[in-house]
N, C-alpha and C positions, 0 to 999 in steps of 0.2 A: 426436417420435411417442411415441403413449400406450402402445404395447405391443411388444415384441421379437416379433414376427411370424414371424420365421425360427425362433428358440428354439420358437414353439409349434408349429410345423410341421415340425420337424427328422426327426423319427421318419417322419413320412410320405415325405419327401423322399429319404429314404436308402433307405427300402424301394423307392421308383419308381427311383432309381438303381440298384439290385440288380436288379429288373425287367428293365430294360433290357438288361442284361448276360446275364441267365439266359434271358430270353424266354420263363420260365412264366407261368402264370397270376397276376395280379395285380390288383386293384382297390382301393382304399380306400373305394367308393362302393357301398353296397349296392344290386344290380340287382333285389330282389323288393322290390315296393312292399307290404310285410309292415308290419304295426303294431308288430311286435316291433324292426323295425329304424328306422322312422322315427315311431311315437309312434300310439297309438291314433285320434289326430283329425285325423292328417297329411293324410289322404288329403281328407276333407271340409273342413277349413280349406284346403288347396290349392284344391279344386272353388271352394268361395265366394270364395277370393283371384281365380281366374280370371274367374267370374261379374261380380264387383265392377267388372273393367276395362270389360264390355261396355258401351256407352255413353258412357263417362266419356272425361275429358281425362287422357292419361298425361304426368306432370311429370317432365323430366330437367333438369337443372343444367347450361345450355349460354350462351357468350355469343353474342348476335346471334339468340335469337330473335325471329323477326318474324311469325309466325301459327300455323296449325295445320292438318293433314290426315291423312287415313286413309281406306281403304276396304275393309278386309279382310272376308273372306265366308267363313264355314265351309262346306267341303267337305260339311259333313253338314245343310247348308240352312237356316242364317241368318246375318245381318249382325252382324257384331262391331261396327261403329261405334266403333270406338276413335280417340281423335284425339291425333296426337302433334305435337311440336313442330317447326316448319319454322326453318331456320336460315340467317342471311344468311351465305354462305361467308368474305365478304371479313372479316367481324368474326371467325367462328370460328377459322379456320385461323391466322392471324397469334396469334391467343390460345393454341392449341394450340403452336404454334411455341415462343411465348414459355415453357410450361410444359415443356419439353424438359429445360432446365437442373435446375428442381427434380427432375425424374423422373430424371435422371443422376445428380444428386448424392446420392440415395437410396442408391444402390452397388448391387452384385449381389446381396448376401444381404438387404436393405433390399426389392428388386423382388420378389425370389423369395417372401419372406414374405408381402407384401401379394396378391400373386397366387393363393399357396395359401390365405389368407385369402378371397378373392373365391370361389374355387372352393368351398370349404367352405359359405360363406354361399349359393352358388348350389344346393350339394346339398341343403339344408335345404328352398329353395324347389323341391325338384324336381315334387312334385305340381303346384303353380301352372303351373311352367312344361311339364311334360306335358300337362295340358289346353290350355295355349297352343298346344304344339306340334301335338297332335291336330286342335283345330280351326283351325289354319292350314294344315297340311301333308295333312290327311285320314288319317294314319296311326290305327290303333286305338288304343285307350288304353294296352294293355300294352307296345305298340311305341313309342308315343310318349314314355311314360315312361321305358323302358329308354334306347332310344338318342337321345332328347331329352334325357335325364336323365344319369344315372350313366354310362352310355357315354359320350355326349359330354364328361363332366366328366374321364373317363378321359383322352381324347385331350387335352384342354387341359391336364392334368396332365402327359401324356407330353411335349407340347410345352416346358412348362419345367422338366422335367428334363434333356431335351437342352440345352436352353439353359444350365442351369446347368452342366453336364459342359463345355460349349462356351466358356462365359465365364470358368469357374475352369482351363481349361487353361494358362492362364498365371498367375504369381501377381500380388497387387496392389502389391506392394513387392520389390525386391531390390537386393543392394548386389554391384555388379560391381568386381572386383579383379584387375588385370592385373600379373603379377609385371614388375620392371624389371631383373632381376638386381642389380648393385651399387647400384643406386638405389631409391628409395622406389617401391614399387607405385603403379601408378595406381589410385584409388577412387572410385568414382561411385556415387551414391544414385538409385535411378532409380523412378519411380513410373509402372503401367500403368493406364488408365482407361478401362472399355467405355463406348463411346459409339453410342447407336442413329444410325442412318441418315437419320431425319426420319419425319414422319408416316405411318403404315401406314394403308392402306385395305382393309378386308375386306369384300367383296362377296358377301352370302349368297343362299343357293337357296330356292326356294320349299318343297323336299320335305324337305330336312334343315336348318332353320333355325338349330338350335346345333351339330349334330355336325359339320357341314362349316363353322361358323363359329370355335368354340373354339380349333381347332389354331392358326389363323392370328391372331386375337385375342390369345392368349397368348404366341405365340411372337415376335411383335411387341413387346407391353407388357414381357414381362420382360428383353428384351435392350435397353429404354431408350427405346423411342418410344410418344410416342401414339398413340392409334388411333381411327379413325372406323369405326363399323361402319354399313354401307349395305344393309340386309336387303330382301330381296325385297317388294315393294309388296303381295304376297298373303300375306307371313308376316313382318310387322313385330314382332308380340306377344311372342313367345319372346327376340329379340333386345333388344326394349326393357326387359325385364324384368331382363335380364342386365347391362345398361349400367346400368340405375339401381342394382342390388346392387354392380357395381364402383364407382360413384361415391361410395355410402354409405361404403366402406371406406376410400378416397382422402380424402374428407372428413376422417373420423376420424383419419387419420393425417396431417393438417396438410397436404394437398396439394391442388391444384386439382382438382374434381370432373370437368373437361372435358379431362383427360388420356386420358379413354374417352368419346367421345360418339356419336351418332348421327344420322344425316343420311338422311332421306328423300325420297321424289318429291313435290312439290306434286299434280302430275297423272301416274298412272302411265302414261297415254298419249304422256307425255314425260320420259321418265326422264333425271335429272342425270348419271347414274353414269358416262358418257363423259366430259360436261366435266370433273367433279369427278377422274376418275382423272388427266386430262392437266394438272392444277394443278402448277405447279412443285414446292409444297411436301409434295405426295404423293412418298415415297419408296419404299415398298413396297406391293405390292398382293396381296390373296390372293382367287383367285376361285374359284368353282363354278358350272358352268352349263352353256350351249350351245357348241358349237365354234366357229360363227362369231365371237361375241362375245369367247370366251376366246383366237381368234386375233388379232382386233383389239386386244386391251390388250397382248399381246405384240409386236404390230409397230409400236404408238403410243404407248405411253407408255414411251420411253426413258429418262426422267427417273427410273424407278423400277425395283427388282428386283421383277419379276412371277413370282407361283406360280399355276399353272393346274391345276384338273382339269375336263375338258372331257368331252365326249361318245365311246362307244366302242361296239365290238360283242363282247360276251361270249360265249364259245363253251362248249361241252360236247363230247367225242368219248366215244362207245360204241362200245368194242372187244368187250366181252366183259364178264360180272360171273357172280360165284357166289352173287350174293344180288339175284335179281331184282325180288322183290318190295320189299327193302329201297331198293333204288335208283329204283323206282318212287315210293315213299313221300318218299324223300327231294325226288325232283324235284319231286312234288307240291307240298309245301311250299312249294319254292324258288319254283316259278312263281307262287305264289299271294300269297306274302308280300309286303303293302302293295302289291297289285296290279302287281307288276312295276316299281313306279318307283323303283328302286334301281340307282344307277348299276354297282353289282353283278351284277345278275341277269342269267342268262342270256338271249340271244334266239335265237343258233343253235345246233341239237344235231345233230351229225353222226353218221350212222347208214349202215354200208356196205348197199348195195342186195341183198347176200347174206344179211342178217341176222346176227346175233350168236349165239355160244354162253352158254348157263346152265346153273344147276343143274339146272334141269329139263329141258332138252335144247335144241334149235335153235329158236330166235325169228327169223322173218321180218322185213322190216322193216316191212311193215305191222302186223304181230302189236306190234312196239315202238313204233310212233307211237301206235296204237291203245290201248295199256297205259296210255303218258303222259296221253294226252287222257282215258281212264276214271278213272284214278288222280285227275286235277285234280277230275272232278268228282264222285268219291266223297269227296275230302277235304273238299269244300265243301258237301257234301251236307246237313249240319247248320246251319241259317241262322246261328245264335249263332257258331259256331265260324267260318263265312264271314265274318261281320260283322267279328268281331274281328281275322281275319286279313288279309282284304283291305283293311280301310279303306275309305276313299272316295278316288275318283279325284279330284286336287287340282286339276285345271284342265280346262276346259270343252273345251279345244283338244286334249287329251289323249283325252277320250272320243270326239271327233270323228275323231282318228287311226284308233281302234280300227273304228270303220265303216268308214273310207276303205281299211284296209288287207285287209279281206276277199276283195277280188278278188287280192290278191297271189300267194296260194300256193290249195292245195286245203285248203278247210276241214275238220278232222278234230274241232275243238271249238268250237262257235260261243260268242263273249262274248254273254254274258248279262245285261241290267240286272236287279240283284238289289235288293231292298228291304232295310234295314238294319232290324234288329230294334228297335233304339233311337231312330233317326232316321229318320223316315219319308220325308223329303226329300234324304236323302243321294244323292250319286253314285257307285254301285257300279256296277262290270261286272268280271264274272270274265273269266279268261285266253281269248283267242284262239288256237288253236292250228294250224297248216298245215302241209303237207308241201311240198317244193318239191325240185325237182332240183337238183344240185350244180352245173350250168352257168348257172344264173340267178344271177350272184353279184351283179350290179347290183342284183338286188331284195332278198337278205336280207343284203347286206353294207354296208346301210346302217342307223343307229339308228335303231328305231322305237318312240320312248320308249313305256313302258306295259305292259299286260300283251298283248303280242304276241310270239309265238314261233314258230319254224320248226323243223320236222325236217327235215334236208336230207339227201337220199339221195345218197350217195357211190361211185364205182366200189369202194370199199375203204377199209379203215382206212388206209392210207398216202396216200389222195387226203385222207379226212377231216383228217389231221394237217397236210397240206400246205394246205389250205383256212383249218383254224384259224389256222394261222402266219401266212397271207396277211392274213385280217382283222385281226388284232392288229397286224400292220406297218403295213400300208395306214390302217386306220380306227382302230387304237385297242382298250384293253380294260383294264379293272381286273382281271376275273378270267378263269380258266379252268379248265375241270374235265375230268376223264375217268374213265371205268370200264374197266378191263382187268386180267384174270387173267393175263397174259402179261407177266413181268417184263421180258423186251426190248421189248415195245410200250410200257410205261410209261416205260422209259429215252429213248425215241423221243420219245414227247410231253413229256418233261420237258425234253428236249434243243430241241425246237419251242419251248417256253416261254421257255427261258433266251435262245435267240436272238432271240425277240419281245419279250420284256422284260416278262414276265406273270406273274401270280402263279398258281399251280397247285394245285388241289385234287385228291386222287386217290380214287375209290371210296368217297365218302362214301354210306353208307346208315344212319346212325343220327342222334345229336342235334346234329351238326355241319353247319352247309350255306353252300354256295360264296358266296352273296352275306351272310355275316356276316365280319365282321372284328374281333378282338380286340386293343384296345389293350395296348401295352406287348410283345405277343409277334407279330401281323401286322404286316407292312408293308404299309398301304392305299396303293396305287398304287403304282409303281416309278418314276414320271418316265424312263423308259425305251422308251416308244412313244407315240402321237399324243393318248392320254387323258389324261395328265398330264405337265407339265412336273417335279412334284415327287412326293415321298412324303410321306404321313401316317406315322408322322415319324420324322427321323431326322437325323443332325448337319448334312447338308446343308440341310434345311428351316430350321434357326436360325442357321447359322454365318454368313450373309451379311447379317444383319439388322443388326450391330453391326461398330463397328472399335474396335480396341485402341489408343489413343492414348496415347505415353509422354512424360513430362518426366524430365528427369537434371539432378542439381546434383552439385558437390563437397560431400563430407560437412563438416559444421561441424568 
C-alpha cells in the first residue's frame, strides 16, 4: 500500500471513539457550506462538476459491464440524462467474491484507514454531491448539502467507529498458557482474524440517497465485506459519485476497485433488486424504503443478514406548554422541512378535545389546530424561504397522494402548488393539515408519505398517550415528540415511548427539531418497533457483519 491511512486518520478515529461514549456534539466534517471551510471556489467547482455529469456517461470500474442505462429527472424540472454502467451479475458477483480475500488480508486497521480516506475524499466532494442530492431527491440546496454531505459522512464515520470497537474487542494474537502443576504448562499461540460474512448489498432510497446509504455501506465494507450499492432509479448520481471515489482510493491502495460496485436497473419499471437480493452471494442487506418490500426482504432473503428501515407513523402529543409561540414556530418548521418527506416527520398531532393550558391562558382544540395551520402559512409566506425549506416533491405519486388525502379529515390548511423562485418547473406543494377525531384510527394510523398531517382530537392527554403508543407499536415510528409543563405527564409519555421503543423529544421550542438526528449522539431508529429492525448506529448494527476465525499452534 502506498500510504499508512490508518496513521493518517488516527486522530479522527480516536475523537469519534470518544464521541460515541460521551454522546456529546462531534463532527469532523463542516456542515456550513462556507468558503472558509471548503475554499473560495468550492461551491462553484462543485456545481460545475455536477453540471458536467448531465447528459454524460458515468464511468465505474467493474467486471461484466454490458451496457448503460439511466433515466433520472430532477424534481426541479429537468432531465439529468446521465448514463451509468449496466453489469452482468454472473460476472460481477464472482469477481467481488474473489476480491474478499484481498480485502480481508488488509486487516482491521488497513480497512479502517481506507474507509476514513474514502470519507475524507467524499467530504471534499460535498458540493458536487450536494447538488446531485438536490436534483435527485428534491431537497433544498442547504439541506442537500448538509444532510447529503457532512451529516451523511458523519453517519458513515459513526458506522466505521462502532465497527472498529467491535472488531478490536478481541486481540489479533494471544499466547495461551495453562499451568500443569509439576509438569510444563500447556502453551498455544493463537491468531484471531476478522472475516466478513460475504458480499453486502445496500439498497438506497430516493429521498436520502447518501444519508441512508453510507451507514450500511461503511459498516459492511470496514468489516471485510465487498459492497454493492443499488441506488433507487430516481437517485443514482449521488451514489455513483460516492462509489467512484471509493474505487479511486481502493486502486491507489493496490486493491480491486470492484470491492465497491454499483448495480442499477436496466428498466426502472422492471427492477432487479429482488433478484439481486436473493442471490446466494449476497450475505448482508441494508434497505431503506417502503414497508411491503422491507418485509419481503426480511422474509425471503434467508441467506443474508437483513437490516431494514421502513415506514412508520410519527406522533406529537400536546398536553400543555409554557411557550406557545415557540411551540408553533418549531412545529411549523418541522412540518415544512423537505415537504414532510422525511422518515422522522410527524404525521399525527394529538390534542385533547378540551384544549391545553399555555402561558397565555387556555387554548381550545380549535385554537391550537388553527395556530399550527396559521404558523405553517406564515412560515412559508416568504417565497425564497419556502423554496429553500420545502424543496421539491421527489415523486409524482407523492403529489397525487396529497390531493387524494384531502377528503380524509377536515382541512384546516390547504396544500398549495407553489412556484420555486429559482426553478419555475419545480414540483412544489405546501403542507396539507387536517383535523380528525381520535376514533378514526384506520385513517390517521396509516403512513401518508409527504406533507400530510392530522391534528387528532382526543378525549384527554391520557388517550393521546395511549393512541400514540398504539400507533408506534402497531405501525412503527422513528420519532415521538411531546409538549407538557407537567413533570408527571412527561414521565407518563416517556414510559409510553420506552414501552413502544421509539425516540422521544420533549418541549422543543428552539433550534432543535424532532425530525433532525445528530450522529454520535442520537440513535436513529431503535430496531424496537415495526419501523426498523436496526438502529443507526450501535454495536448491534455492525457486530453481526463479521466473524472472528481463529488458528492456533504450539509455539516453536
